C-alpha positions as CSV (number, residue, x, y, z in Angstrom):
1,X,0.0,0.0,0.0
2,X,1.2,3.5,-0.6
3,X,1.7,6.0,2.2
4,X,-1.3,8.1,1.1
5,X,-3.7,5.1,1.3
6,X,-2.3,4.0,4.6
7,X,-2.7,7.4,6.2
8,X,-6.2,7.8,4.6
9,X,-7.2,4.4,6.1
10,X,-5.9,5.4,9.5
11,X,-7.9,8.7,9.4
12,X,-11.1,6.8,8.5
13,X,-10.5,4.3,11.4
14,X,-9.9,7.2,13.7
15,X,-13.2,8.8,12.7
16,X,-15.0,5.6,13.4
17,X,-13.5,5.3,16.8
18,X,-14.7,8.9,17.6
19,X,-18.2,8.0,16.6
20,X,-18.2,4.9,18.8
21,X,-17.1,7.0,21.8
22,X,-19.9,9.5,21.2
23,X,-22.4,6.7,21.1
24,X,-21.2,5.3,24.5
25,X,-21.6,8.7,26.2
26,X,-20.3,12.1,25.5
27,X,-19.1,14.9,27.6
28,X,-21.4,16.2,30.3
29,X,-23.2,19.3,29.4
30,X,-22.7,22.1,31.8
31,X,-25.3,24.8,32.4
32,X,-24.5,28.3,31.4
33,X,-24.6,30.8,34.3
34,X,-27.4,33.3,34.0
35,X,-26.3,36.8,33.7
36,X,-28.2,39.7,35.0
37,X,-30.1,42.2,32.8
38,X,-27.9,44.5,30.7
39,X,-28.0,48.3,31.0
40,X,-29.9,48.4,27.6
41,X,-32.5,45.9,28.8
42,X,-33.1,47.8,32.0
43,X,-33.4,51.1,30.1
44,X,-35.9,49.6,27.6
45,X,-38.0,48.1,30.5
46,X,-38.1,51.5,32.2
47,X,-39.2,53.3,28.9
48,X,-41.8,50.5,28.3
49,X,-43.3,51.0,31.8
50,X,-43.4,54.8,31.2
51,X,-45.2,54.3,27.9
52,X,-47.7,51.8,29.4
53,X,-48.7,54.4,32.0
54,X,-49.5,56.9,29.3
55,X,-51.0,54.5,26.8
56,X,-52.3,51.0,27.7
57,X,-51.9,49.8,24.0
58,X,-48.2,50.6,23.9
59,X,-46.0,47.7,22.7
60,X,-42.5,46.6,23.5
61,X,-41.6,47.6,19.9
62,X,-42.6,51.2,20.6
63,X,-40.6,51.2,23.7
64,X,-37.5,49.9,21.9
65,X,-37.8,52.7,19.3
66,X,-38.3,55.3,21.9
67,X,-35.4,54.0,23.9
68,X,-33.2,54.1,20.8
69,X,-34.1,57.7,20.2
70,X,-33.3,58.6,23.8
71,X,-30.0,56.8,23.7
72,X,-29.0,58.7,20.6
73,X,-29.8,62.0,22.4
74,X,-27.6,60.8,25.3
75,X,-30.4,60.2,27.9
76,X,-29.5,56.7,28.7
């Protein structure tokens, strides 16, 4: 056999061994730590509650647009 064929065959066998290990059981999955709300999320929530007081039909989309405008003006 040529060297290329031998190395190709070894790679294929290595791939099959990896598949067998995964079938037996893989790595344990760890849970991601939950992060607190970001400054942006807090700001949008604040704006949303302000809009809700004025207008019961206000939506989160409206609050995000308003928060974006305020951020551009430097009110955040």
